Backbone atoms as SQL, in Angstrom:
CREATE TABLE atoms (id INTEGER PRIMARY KEY, chain TEXT, resi INTEGER, resn TEXT, atom TEXT, x REAL, y REAL, z REAL);
INSERT INTO atoms VALUES
  (1, 'A', 1, 'MET', 'N', -21.526, 0.731, -101.482),
  (2, 'A', 1, 'MET', 'CA', -22.691, 0.157, -100.854),
  (3, 'A', 1, 'MET', 'C', -23.390, 1.195, -99.964),
  (4, 'A', 2, 'ARG', 'N', -22.612, 1.990, -99.219),
  (5, 'A', 2, 'ARG', 'CA', -23.221, 3.013, -98.357),
  (6, 'A', 2, 'ARG', 'C', -24.038, 3.999, -99.176),
  (7, 'A', 3, 'GLN', 'N', -23.448, 4.440, -100.277),
  (8, 'A', 3, 'GLN', 'CA', -24.140, 5.420, -101.108),
  (9, 'A', 3, 'GLN', 'C', -25.412, 4.833, -101.699),
  (10, 'A', 4, 'GLU', 'N', -25.348, 3.586, -102.094),
  (11, 'A', 4, 'GLU', 'CA', -26.526, 2.912, -102.637),
  (12, 'A', 4, 'GLU', 'C', -27.637, 2.835, -101.591),
  (13, 'A', 5, 'LEU', 'N', -27.267, 2.506, -100.368),
  (14, 'A', 5, 'LEU', 'CA', -28.242, 2.433, -99.275),
  (15, 'A', 5, 'LEU', 'C', -28.826, 3.817, -98.986),
  (16, 'A', 6, 'ALA', 'N', -27.955, 4.815, -98.916),
  (17, 'A', 6, 'ALA', 'CA', -28.419, 6.185, -98.663),
  (18, 'A', 6, 'ALA', 'C', -29.366, 6.652, -99.769),
  (19, 'A', 7, 'ASP', 'N', -29.017, 6.354, -101.009),
  (20, 'A', 7, 'ASP', 'CA', -29.870, 6.749, -102.136),
  (21, 'A', 7, 'ASP', 'C', -31.230, 6.061, -102.056),
  (22, 'A', 8, 'ARG', 'N', -31.236, 4.792, -101.696),
  (23, 'A', 8, 'ARG', 'CA', -32.494, 4.034, -101.602),
  (24, 'A', 8, 'ARG', 'C', -33.371, 4.572, -100.473),
  (25, 'A', 9, 'ILE', 'N', -32.761, 4.871, -99.325),
  (26, 'A', 9, 'ILE', 'CA', -33.520, 5.435, -98.207),
  (27, 'A', 9, 'ILE', 'C', -34.103, 6.783, -98.603),
  (28, 'A', 10, 'GLU', 'N', -33.286, 7.620, -99.233),
  (29, 'A', 10, 'GLU', 'CA', -33.766, 8.934, -99.662),
  (30, 'A', 10, 'GLU', 'C', -34.932, 8.790, -100.641),
  (31, 'A', 11, 'GLN', 'N', -34.816, 7.848, -101.543),
  (32, 'A', 11, 'GLN', 'CA', -35.867, 7.588, -102.538),
  (33, 'A', 11, 'GLN', 'C', -37.159, 7.134, -101.851),
  (34, 'A', 12, 'MET', 'N', -37.022, 6.261, -100.870),
  (35, 'A', 12, 'MET', 'CA', -38.207, 5.768, -100.165),
  (36, 'A', 12, 'MET', 'C', -38.871, 6.885, -99.359),
  (37, 'A', 13, 'LEU', 'N', -38.066, 7.720, -98.700),
  (38, 'A', 13, 'LEU', 'CA', -38.627, 8.821, -97.915),
  (39, 'A', 13, 'LEU', 'C', -39.306, 9.848, -98.812),
  (40, 'A', 14, 'ALA', 'N', -38.760, 10.054, -99.991),
  (41, 'A', 14, 'ALA', 'CA', -39.319, 11.036, -100.928),
  (42, 'A', 14, 'ALA', 'C', -40.708, 10.643, -101.418),
  (43, 'A', 15, 'ALA', 'N', -41.033, 9.371, -101.328),
  (44, 'A', 15, 'ALA', 'CA', -42.344, 8.904, -101.785),
  (45, 'A', 15, 'ALA', 'C', -43.474, 9.491, -100.950),
  (46, 'A', 16, 'GLN', 'N', -43.188, 9.857, -99.713),
  (47, 'A', 16, 'GLN', 'CA', -44.171, 10.468, -98.810),
  (48, 'A', 16, 'GLN', 'C', -45.453, 9.646, -98.690),
  (49, 'A', 17, 'ASP', 'N', -45.284, 8.333, -98.596),
  (50, 'A', 17, 'ASP', 'CA', -46.434, 7.457, -98.441),
  (51, 'A', 17, 'ASP', 'C', -46.343, 6.731, -97.098),
  (52, 'A', 18, 'ARG', 'N', -47.176, 5.744, -96.906),
  (53, 'A', 18, 'ARG', 'CA', -47.176, 5.017, -95.627),
  (54, 'A', 18, 'ARG', 'C', -45.848, 4.309, -95.384),
  (55, 'A', 19, 'GLN', 'N', -45.269, 3.788, -96.442),
  (56, 'A', 19, 'GLN', 'CA', -43.982, 3.109, -96.300),
  (57, 'A', 19, 'GLN', 'C', -42.902, 4.115, -95.877),
  (58, 'A', 20, 'ALA', 'N', -42.951, 5.323, -96.416),
  (59, 'A', 20, 'ALA', 'CA', -41.996, 6.368, -96.033),
  (60, 'A', 20, 'ALA', 'C', -42.166, 6.731, -94.567),
  (61, 'A', 21, 'GLU', 'N', -43.402, 6.850, -94.123),
  (62, 'A', 21, 'GLU', 'CA', -43.661, 7.171, -92.717),
  (63, 'A', 21, 'GLU', 'C', -43.159, 6.063, -91.799),
  (64, 'A', 22, 'ALA', 'N', -43.378, 4.811, -92.190),
  (65, 'A', 22, 'ALA', 'CA', -42.908, 3.684, -91.379),
  (66, 'A', 22, 'ALA', 'C', -41.380, 3.664, -91.315),
  (67, 'A', 23, 'LEU', 'N', -40.738, 3.922, -92.439),
  (68, 'A', 23, 'LEU', 'CA', -39.284, 3.968, -92.476),
  (69, 'A', 23, 'LEU', 'C', -38.768, 5.118, -91.613),
  (70, 'A', 24, 'ALA', 'N', -39.380, 6.279, -91.730),
  (71, 'A', 24, 'ALA', 'CA', -38.973, 7.441, -90.940),
  (72, 'A', 24, 'ALA', 'C', -39.124, 7.162, -89.449),
  (73, 'A', 25, 'PHE', 'N', -40.216, 6.532, -89.075),
  (74, 'A', 25, 'PHE', 'CA', -40.446, 6.198, -87.677),
  (75, 'A', 25, 'PHE', 'C', -39.361, 5.253, -87.164),
  (76, 'A', 26, 'THR', 'N', -39.039, 4.229, -87.952),
  (77, 'A', 26, 'THR', 'CA', -38.004, 3.274, -87.574),
  (78, 'A', 26, 'THR', 'C', -36.639, 3.940, -87.469),
  (79, 'A', 27, 'LEU', 'N', -36.313, 4.771, -88.443),
  (80, 'A', 27, 'LEU', 'CA', -35.035, 5.493, -88.404),
  (81, 'A', 27, 'LEU', 'C', -34.953, 6.407, -87.187),
  (82, 'A', 28, 'THR', 'N', -36.036, 7.080, -86.901),
  (83, 'A', 28, 'THR', 'CA', -36.068, 7.976, -85.751),
  (84, 'A', 28, 'THR', 'C', -35.837, 7.208, -84.458),
  (85, 'A', 29, 'LEU', 'N', -36.501, 6.080, -84.296),
  (86, 'A', 29, 'LEU', 'CA', -36.306, 5.262, -83.096),
  (87, 'A', 29, 'LEU', 'C', -34.858, 4.795, -82.960),
  (88, 'A', 30, 'MET', 'N', -34.281, 4.340, -84.057),
  (89, 'A', 30, 'MET', 'CA', -32.895, 3.873, -84.023),
  (90, 'A', 30, 'MET', 'C', -31.941, 5.001, -83.662),
  (91, 'A', 31, 'LEU', 'N', -32.113, 6.150, -84.284),
  (92, 'A', 31, 'LEU', 'CA', -31.213, 7.278, -84.043),
  (93, 'A', 31, 'LEU', 'C', -31.385, 7.842, -82.636),
  (94, 'A', 32, 'GLU', 'N', -32.607, 7.849, -82.126),
  (95, 'A', 32, 'GLU', 'CA', -32.823, 8.289, -80.745),
  (96, 'A', 32, 'GLU', 'C', -32.183, 7.322, -79.767),
  (97, 'A', 33, 'ARG', 'N', -32.282, 6.042, -80.046),
  (98, 'A', 33, 'ARG', 'CA', -31.732, 5.024, -79.152),
  (99, 'A', 33, 'ARG', 'C', -30.226, 5.163, -78.992),
  (100, 'A', 34, 'ILE', 'N', -29.534, 5.535, -80.050),
  (101, 'A', 34, 'ILE', 'CA', -28.077, 5.691, -79.964),
  (102, 'A', 34, 'ILE', 'C', -27.682, 7.139, -79.690),
  (103, 'A', 35, 'ASP', 'N', -28.669, 7.995, -79.434),
  (104, 'A', 35, 'ASP', 'CA', -28.428, 9.409, -79.124),
  (105, 'A', 35, 'ASP', 'C', -27.609, 10.082, -80.228),
  (106, 'A', 36, 'ALA', 'N', -27.980, 9.791, -81.459),
  (107, 'A', 36, 'ALA', 'CA', -27.242, 10.287, -82.617),
  (108, 'A', 36, 'ALA', 'C', -27.191, 11.806, -82.681),
  (109, 'A', 37, 'THR', 'N', -28.249, 12.472, -82.276),
  (110, 'A', 37, 'THR', 'CA', -28.270, 13.931, -82.350),
  (111, 'A', 37, 'THR', 'C', -27.157, 14.534, -81.511),
  (112, 'A', 38, 'ALA', 'N', -27.030, 14.083, -80.281),
  (113, 'A', 38, 'ALA', 'CA', -25.991, 14.619, -79.396),
  (114, 'A', 38, 'ALA', 'C', -24.597, 14.309, -79.935),
  (115, 'A', 39, 'VAL', 'N', -24.418, 13.129, -80.474),
  (116, 'A', 39, 'VAL', 'CA', -23.119, 12.745, -81.021),
  (117, 'A', 39, 'VAL', 'C', -22.757, 13.630, -82.206),
  (118, 'A', 40, 'VAL', 'N', -23.694, 13.806, -83.128),
  (119, 'A', 40, 'VAL', 'CA', -23.434, 14.616, -84.321),
  (120, 'A', 40, 'VAL', 'C', -23.169, 16.068, -83.944),
  (121, 'A', 41, 'VAL', 'N', -24.019, 16.634, -83.121),
  (122, 'A', 41, 'VAL', 'CA', -23.842, 18.032, -82.730),
  (123, 'A', 41, 'VAL', 'C', -22.519, 18.204, -81.982),
  (124, 'A', 42, 'GLY', 'N', -22.205, 17.312, -81.076),
  (125, 'A', 42, 'GLY', 'CA', -20.942, 17.391, -80.347),
  (126, 'A', 42, 'GLY', 'C', -19.744, 17.341, -81.265),
  (127, 'A', 43, 'GLU', 'N', -19.773, 16.458, -82.233),
  (128, 'A', 43, 'GLU', 'CA', -18.669, 16.327, -83.184),
  (129, 'A', 43, 'GLU', 'C', -18.541, 17.571, -84.063),
  (130, 'A', 44, 'VAL', 'N', -19.662, 18.052, -84.555),
  (131, 'A', 44, 'VAL', 'CA', -19.647, 19.238, -85.414),
  (132, 'A', 44, 'VAL', 'C', -19.121, 20.450, -84.653),
  (133, 'A', 45, 'VAL', 'N', -19.587, 20.643, -83.434),
  (134, 'A', 45, 'VAL', 'CA', -19.163, 21.789, -82.632),
  (135, 'A', 45, 'VAL', 'C', -17.686, 21.666, -82.256),
  (136, 'A', 46, 'SER', 'N', -17.272, 20.472, -81.847),
  (137, 'A', 46, 'SER', 'CA', -15.876, 20.305, -81.410),
  (138, 'A', 46, 'SER', 'C', -14.885, 20.482, -82.553),
  (139, 'A', 47, 'THR', 'N', -15.326, 20.244, -83.777),
  (140, 'A', 47, 'THR', 'CA', -14.427, 20.422, -84.926),
  (141, 'A', 47, 'THR', 'C', -14.631, 21.762, -85.616),
  (142, 'A', 48, 'GLY', 'N', -15.548, 22.574, -85.084),
  (143, 'A', 48, 'GLY', 'CA', -15.749, 23.919, -85.620),
  (144, 'A', 48, 'GLY', 'C', -16.443, 23.966, -86.970),
  (145, 'A', 49, 'GLN', 'N', -17.192, 22.950, -87.302),
  (146, 'A', 49, 'GLN', 'CA', -17.862, 22.887, -88.604),
  (147, 'A', 49, 'GLN', 'C', -19.281, 23.450, -88.510),
  (148, 'A', 50, 'HIS', 'N', -19.373, 24.707, -88.185),
  (149, 'A', 50, 'HIS', 'CA', -20.676, 25.334, -87.945),
  (150, 'A', 50, 'HIS', 'C', -21.533, 25.395, -89.210),
  (151, 'A', 51, 'GLN', 'N', -20.902, 25.526, -90.372),
  (152, 'A', 51, 'GLN', 'CA', -21.662, 25.524, -91.626),
  (153, 'A', 51, 'GLN', 'C', -22.344, 24.171, -91.815),
  (154, 'A', 52, 'LEU', 'N', -21.638, 23.107, -91.490),
  (155, 'A', 52, 'LEU', 'CA', -22.220, 21.767, -91.590),
  (156, 'A', 52, 'LEU', 'C', -23.433, 21.639, -90.674),
  (157, 'A', 53, 'LEU', 'N', -23.344, 22.212, -89.497),
  (158, 'A', 53, 'LEU', 'CA', -24.470, 22.178, -88.564),
  (159, 'A', 53, 'LEU', 'C', -25.679, 22.903, -89.148),
  (160, 'A', 54, 'ARG', 'N', -25.456, 24.055, -89.769),
  (161, 'A', 54, 'ARG', 'CA', -26.563, 24.774, -90.417),
  (162, 'A', 54, 'ARG', 'C', -27.160, 23.950, -91.551),
  (163, 'A', 55, 'GLU', 'N', -26.304, 23.268, -92.301),
  (164, 'A', 55, 'GLU', 'CA', -26.786, 22.429, -93.401),
  (165, 'A', 55, 'GLU', 'C', -27.598, 21.249, -92.868),
  (166, 'A', 56, 'LEU', 'N', -27.151, 20.660, -91.763),
  (167, 'A', 56, 'LEU', 'CA', -27.914, 19.565, -91.155),
  (168, 'A', 56, 'LEU', 'C', -29.289, 20.042, -90.708),
  (169, 'A', 57, 'LEU', 'N', -29.330, 21.196, -90.049),
  (170, 'A', 57, 'LEU', 'CA', -30.614, 21.742, -89.606),
  (171, 'A', 57, 'LEU', 'C', -31.535, 21.980, -90.792),
  (172, 'A', 58, 'SER', 'N', -30.993, 22.557, -91.835),
  (173, 'A', 58, 'SER', 'CA', -31.785, 22.840, -93.030),
  (174, 'A', 58, 'SER', 'C', -32.291, 21.547, -93.676),
  (175, 'A', 59, 'GLY', 'N', -31.406, 20.568, -93.777),
  (176, 'A', 59, 'GLY', 'CA', -31.794, 19.293, -94.384),
  (177, 'A', 59, 'GLY', 'C', -32.868, 18.571, -93.597),
  (178, 'A', 60, 'PHE', 'N', -32.717, 18.527, -92.273),
  (179, 'A', 60, 'PHE', 'CA', -33.725, 17.875, -91.451),
  (180, 'A', 60, 'PHE', 'C', -35.027, 18.653, -91.449),
  (181, 'A', 61, 'ALA', 'N', -34.939, 19.977, -91.557),
  (182, 'A', 61, 'ALA', 'CA', -36.167, 20.772, -91.631),
  (183, 'A', 61, 'ALA', 'C', -36.937, 20.404, -92.894),
  (184, 'A', 62, 'GLY', 'N', -36.237, 20.279, -94.012),
  (185, 'A', 62, 'GLY', 'CA', -36.889, 19.890, -95.261),
  (186, 'A', 62, 'GLY', 'C', -37.475, 18.497, -95.186),
  (187, 'A', 63, 'LEU', 'N', -36.734, 17.580, -94.608),
  (188, 'A', 63, 'LEU', 'CA', -37.242, 16.219, -94.469),
  (189, 'A', 63, 'LEU', 'C', -38.417, 16.169, -93.504),
  (190, 'A', 64, 'GLY', 'N', -38.343, 16.946, -92.427),
  (191, 'A', 64, 'GLY', 'CA', -39.439, 16.978, -91.464),
  (192, 'A', 64, 'GLY', 'C', -40.716, 17.501, -92.079),
  (193, 'A', 65, 'ASP', 'N', -40.580, 18.428, -93.029),
  (194, 'A', 65, 'ASP', 'CA', -41.752, 18.936, -93.735),
  (195, 'A', 65, 'ASP', 'C', -42.356, 17.859, -94.631),
  (196, 'A', 66, 'GLN', 'N', -41.497, 17.004, -95.185),
  (197, 'A', 66, 'GLN', 'CA', -41.959, 15.978, -96.106),
  (198, 'A', 66, 'GLN', 'C', -42.464, 14.729, -95.388),
  (199, 'A', 67, 'VAL', 'N', -41.783, 14.337, -94.330),
  (200, 'A', 67, 'VAL', 'CA', -42.082, 13.073, -93.660),
  (201, 'A', 67, 'VAL', 'C', -42.245, 13.345, -92.166),
  (202, 'A', 68, 'ALA', 'N', -43.458, 13.241, -91.690),
  (203, 'A', 68, 'ALA', 'CA', -43.769, 13.579, -90.296),
  (204, 'A', 68, 'ALA', 'C', -42.958, 12.757, -89.300),
  (205, 'A', 69, 'GLY', 'N', -42.626, 11.550, -89.644),
  (206, 'A', 69, 'GLY', 'CA', -41.885, 10.684, -88.733),
  (207, 'A', 69, 'GLY', 'C', -40.499, 11.195, -88.389),
  (208, 'A', 70, 'LEU', 'N', -39.969, 12.118, -89.190),
  (209, 'A', 70, 'LEU', 'CA', -38.641, 12.667, -88.926),
  (210, 'A', 70, 'LEU', 'C', -38.677, 13.938, -88.085),
  (211, 'A', 71, 'ARG', 'N', -39.843, 14.450, -87.801),
  (212, 'A', 71, 'ARG', 'CA', -39.944, 15.686, -87.011),
  (213, 'A', 71, 'ARG', 'C', -39.309, 15.574, -85.628),
  (214, 'A', 72, 'PRO', 'N', -39.431, 14.426, -84.944),
  (215, 'A', 72, 'PRO', 'CA', -38.756, 14.334, -83.639),
  (216, 'A', 72, 'PRO', 'C', -37.243, 14.527, -83.736),
  (217, 'A', 73, 'LEU', 'N', -36.635, 14.043, -84.817),
  (218, 'A', 73, 'LEU', 'CA', -35.201, 14.248, -84.990),
  (219, 'A', 73, 'LEU', 'C', -34.875, 15.720, -85.175),
  (220, 'A', 74, 'LEU', 'N', -35.703, 16.411, -85.915),
  (221, 'A', 74, 'LEU', 'CA', -35.493, 17.846, -86.113),
  (222, 'A', 74, 'LEU', 'C', -35.600, 18.574, -84.784),
  (223, 'A', 75, 'ARG', 'N', -36.602, 18.225, -83.986),
  (224, 'A', 75, 'ARG', 'CA', -36.746, 18.859, -82.671),
  (225, 'A', 75, 'ARG', 'C', -35.529, 18.577, -81.797),
  (226, 'A', 76, 'ASP', 'N', -35.053, 17.333, -81.824),
  (227, 'A', 76, 'ASP', 'CA', -33.864, 16.983, -81.041),
  (228, 'A', 76, 'ASP', 'C', -32.651, 17.775, -81.509),
  (229, 'A', 77, 'LEU', 'N', -32.495, 17.897, -82.801),
  (230, 'A', 77, 'LEU', 'CA', -31.355, 18.624, -83.355),
  (231, 'A', 77, 'LEU', 'C', -31.445, 20.109, -83.006),
  (232, 'A', 78, 'GLU', 'N', -32.630, 20.688, -83.149),
  (233, 'A', 78, 'GLU', 'CA', -32.798, 22.098, -82.803),
  (234, 'A', 78, 'GLU', 'C', -32.538, 22.331, -81.312),
  (235, 'A', 79, 'HIS', 'N', -33.011, 21.413, -80.474),
  (236, 'A', 79, 'HIS', 'CA', -32.804, 21.530, -79.027),
  (237, 'A', 79, 'HIS', 'C', -31.319, 21.411, -78.679),
  (238, 'A', 80, 'ALA', 'N', -30.630, 20.493, -79.328),
  (239, 'A', 80, 'ALA', 'CA', -29.209, 20.286, -79.055),
  (240, 'A', 80, 'ALA', 'C', -28.375, 21.488, -79.460),
  (241, 'A', 81, 'VAL', 'N', -28.796, 22.146, -80.534),
  (242, 'A', 81, 'VAL', 'CA', -28.069, 23.321, -81.015),
  (243, 'A', 81, 'VAL', 'C', -28.343, 24.518, -80.116),
  (244, 'A', 82, 'GLY', 'N', -29.566, 24.545, -79.600),
  (245, 'A', 82, 'GLY', 'CA', -29.942, 25.621, -78.660),
  (246, 'A', 82, 'GLY', 'C', -30.375, 26.796, -79.385);
């Protein structure tokens, strides 16, 4: 079920239309509210998974280029990484 949901979200974001922007905005608000960036970066750093951190930055950079609503998450992630 998780994979199905992830695939559907990815598919919707890839459309790069108004619905994708609305979804990105909603996801960004939810993730900011739970401070997901700090949690993810803290976990990655504490477990020494620096390659994963680079992959996350790269992935969010690509998504931020495609869907403007995700740019705040990219900025948060870049800021958290320093």
